C-alpha positions as CSV (number, residue, x, y, z in Angstrom):
1,X,9.4,6.2,-9.5
2,X,7.9,3.8,-7.5
3,X,4.0,2.6,-6.9
4,X,3.9,0.2,-3.6
5,X,1.3,-1.4,-1.8
6,X,2.3,-3.4,1.5
7,X,-0.3,-5.6,2.2
8,X,-1.5,-9.2,4.1
9,X,-3.8,-11.8,3.1
10,X,-7.5,-11.2,4.3
11,X,-6.9,-7.2,4.1
12,X,-10.2,-6.2,2.9
13,X,-8.7,-2.4,2.7
14,X,-5.3,-4.0,0.9
15,X,-7.7,-5.7,-1.7
16,X,-9.8,-2.0,-2.1
17,X,-6.5,-0.4,-2.9
18,X,-5.1,-2.6,-5.3
19,X,-8.4,-2.7,-7.2
20,X,-8.6,1.1,-7.1
21,X,-5.1,1.6,-8.4
22,X,-5.8,-1.0,-11.2
23,X,-8.9,0.7,-12.4
24,X,-7.0,3.9,-12.7
25,X,-4.4,2.2,-14.3
26,X,-1.9,2.8,-11.6
27,X,1.3,0.0,-12.2
28,X,2.4,-0.9,-8.3
29,X,4.4,-3.4,-6.6
30,X,2.7,-5.7,-4.6
31,X,4.7,-6.8,-0.8
32,X,2.8,-8.5,0.5
33,X,3.8,-9.8,4.5
34,X,4.4,-13.2,4.9
35,X,4.8,-13.9,1.0
36,X,8.5,-13.1,0.5
37,X,8.4,-9.5,3.2
38,X,8.1,-9.3,6.9
39,X,6.2,-7.0,9.8
40,X,9.9,-5.8,10.1
41,X,10.4,-4.7,6.5
42,X,6.9,-2.9,6.6
43,X,8.5,-0.8,10.3
44,X,11.4,-0.5,8.5
45,X,9.9,1.3,5.6
46,X,7.0,2.9,7.4
47,X,8.6,3.3,10.9
48,X,5.1,4.0,12.7
49,X,3.0,1.6,10.6
50,X,0.7,-0.4,12.6
51,X,-1.7,-1.2,10.2
52,X,-2.1,-2.3,6.2
53,X,-2.3,-1.0,3.4
54,X,0.7,1.3,3.6
55,X,0.7,2.8,-0.2
56,X,3.3,4.6,-1.9
57,X,3.0,6.3,-4.6
58,X,6.2,7.8,-6.7
59,X,7.9,6.9,-3.5
60,X,6.0,9.2,-1.2
61,X,4.0,7.6,1.7
62,X,0.5,8.3,1.1
63,X,-1.2,6.2,4.2
64,X,-3.9,3.6,3.8
65,X,-7.1,3.1,1.9
66,X,-8.8,6.1,3.1
67,X,-5.2,8.5,2.4
68,X,-5.4,7.0,-1.4
69,X,-8.8,7.8,-2.1
70,X,-8.2,11.5,-0.4
71,X,-4.6,11.4,-2.7
72,X,-6.4,10.3,-5.9
73,X,-9.0,13.1,-5.7
74,X,-6.7,16.0,-5.8
């Protein structure tokens, strides 16, 4: 099961998403654009991605920060 957060430096919603996952005790791999990962890598994983964060929980694409909040409520 892979939990992944695609992010970039200076992204407030990325920071919120990572903080929320940490407070819930959900481990994740961060794939930060510009630090070993590219926009092309992100688009390969999420073809419709236009923004970050893009979040995967248990290998399922959740979406962005707001989508993560809704997912965790369920």
